[in-house]
N, C-alpha and C positions, 0 to 999 in steps of 0.2 A: 655134616661133612664140610659145610661152608666155612665154619669157624676155624677148622684145621688148616685152611689154605691162606689165611690172612697174611701170614709171613711171606708167602711167595709173591704177593702183590708189591712188596717192598724191594724186590729184586728186579732191576731193569730188564734183565734177560727174559723174564716171564711176565712183566707187568701188563703187557697188551694181550695176554691170553684170556680166553673166556673162562667162566667158572668151571665148566666141564673139562676144559683143557688143563686148568690148574689142578684139578682133582687127579687127573692122570699123571701129572708131574709129581704130585704129593705121594703117590703110591710107590714111586721109585727112589724117593729121598730117604736117606738114613741120617739121623742126627746124632752126633757124638759130642760129649762134653769134654772140655780141656781145662785144666787148671792153669793158673797164671804162669807164664814163661815156658809152657810145654811146646814141644815141636810138633807140628802137623806133618811136615815132610822136610827132607833135607835135599839140597841141591845135589844132583847127580844120581839120586835114587830113581828107580823105575816107578812110574805111576800110570794109571789108566782111569782116573776119576776126575770129575768136576767138583769144585768146592765153592761154597758161599758162606758168608757170615750170617748166621741166624741171630746171634746176639754176641756182644763183646767187641774186641778189637784184635786185629792181626797185623803183624809186621812181615813184609816180604823183602828179602835182602839177598845179595850175592857176596861171596867172598872173593876179594881181588887177589892178584898174584902176590902182592906184598903182605898179605895176611889181614888187611883192613877190611872192614865191612862197608858195603855200598847199599844203603837203603833204597829200595825201588818204590815201595808203596806203603802207606798206612791204610788199612782197610777197616771199614765200619759195617754196621748192620746193613745187609742188602747187597754188599759188594761180592762179586764172584772172583775166583782166582784159579790158576792152573788150567784155564780154558784152552791154552795152546796145545794141551794133550787130548782134547776132545777127539774121539773116534780112533785115532791111531795109537795113542799112548806114547810112552817114551820116557826119557830122563827129565826129571824136574829141572828147569833152568834156574831155579832160585830156591831159597829156603823160606818156609812159612812158620812163624812162631806167634803164639797168642800173647798179647800184652796184658791181658787180664782174664779172669774166668770167662770162658766163652762157650757158645754152642755153635758147632760147625755142621752145615748141611753137606752131605756127600752123595753124589750121583755117579754110579758106575757107568763107564762108557758103553758097555754092552747093553745096559738097560735103556740108556738114552737113545742109542742107535736103533734099538728094536722099536721103541716108541715112535721115533721120527720116520722110520720106514713105513709104519702103519698109518701115520697121520702127517701127510704132506703139508697140511695147513699150518700145523705147529712148526714144522721145519722152516717154512717161508718166514714166519714171524720172527723166529729166533735168528735166522740168518740176517735179517734186516738190522736187528739190534747189534749183532756181532760186527757187521760192516761199519756201522756208525762208531762203535767202540774203537775199531782199527783206525778210522780216520782221525778221531780225537787223539789217540795215542801218537800218531804220526805228527800231528800239529804240536803236541806237547814236547816231543823229542826235538823237533825243529826249533821251537822257542828256546828251550834250554841250551841247545848246542850253540846258539848265536849270542848268548849272554855271558857277561863276566860274572864273577862270584856274587857281586852286589845284586845284579839282575836276577840270577838264579835263586838267590836267597829270598828276594822280594816276591818273586813269582811263587815260590814254594810256600812261603808264609801265608800269602793271600789264598792260595789253593787249600792249604790246611785249614785256614779259618773258615772257608766256605763249606768244607766237607766235615770237619771235626770240631770246629770252634764252638764255644758256649758264650752267650752274652753275659755281660756284667750285670750287677743288680740294677744299674741305671739304663740297661738296654744295650748300649754300645759303649766301649769297644768290644772286640771279640777276644776271648781268652783261649790260648792254645796250650795244652799240657804236653810239653816236649823238652827234652834236655838239649843243651847246646851240642853235645856229642852226637846225638841223633840227627840234629839239623845238619851238622857237618857231614855225617855219613850220607844224608839225603842229597846234598848239593855238590858233593865231591870236593870238599875243602877240609882244612884242618880245623880243630876245635878252636885253636887260638885265633884263626882268621875270622871265624864266625863270631867269637866273643868280641873281637875288635870292631867288627861291623855293627853288631847290636849295640855296643857302647856308643858308637857314633850316632846311630839312629835314635838312641834314647835321648841324647843331647839335643837332637833336632826335633824331638817331640813325635817321632814316627811310632815308637813302641815304648812299652814299659816292661821291664824284665824283673821277675821276682821268682827266685829259685828256678823251678822247672816249668814256670808258667809265663808265657809271653802274651802281652795284651797289645793289640793293634790300636793305636790312638789316631793315626792319620792314614787312611786308606789311599787317598789321592797322592800323598807324599811318597808312599811305597810304589804306586803305579808310575810315578815320574821317573823311577829308576830303570825302567825297561820300556 
């Protein structure tokens, strides 16, 4: 049984649980495979499940009034999403779409609620993690709200590098696979604005841009922008 719960250790929400507790969680998880670009759920649909990325990558976004896309998150292995619908259910506040072939873990609210009612010790551990996630989200929103486009872009690139970046053959810098349009949708700017800023940063030696891969050359240079 132990080997079947290894993937749950990679999920911060469950990382502090004991082996016995992880086995209880594993019993209520359903894993579904999605092909590239498939939709997991769409903004406005009703939902009553908690999701996490077992493998692959997921994009979470909202559609703005003008019809443009606002990217909220890029999710990787171990990340949870749709947690705002835990226990009560409701309409999905955003759309989730896989960016590559992925395996998504799904836990029905009723199954999780039943388990947490039976095991208060698990409930307390999960609530601690949820509270920390909420605090971090509030700090992130505050930081982005107070920055201009340059600052938002710098913060977003460094965050993406930390969470999703891959090191070059020489160790550093960090390579991020993302299009300029996706970056624009992430920071709330036009693609032209993002292209102009990246061109300026390239001249300053902050980044290197090759097709849909951005390499961070000067971390401290980017940090100086916010």
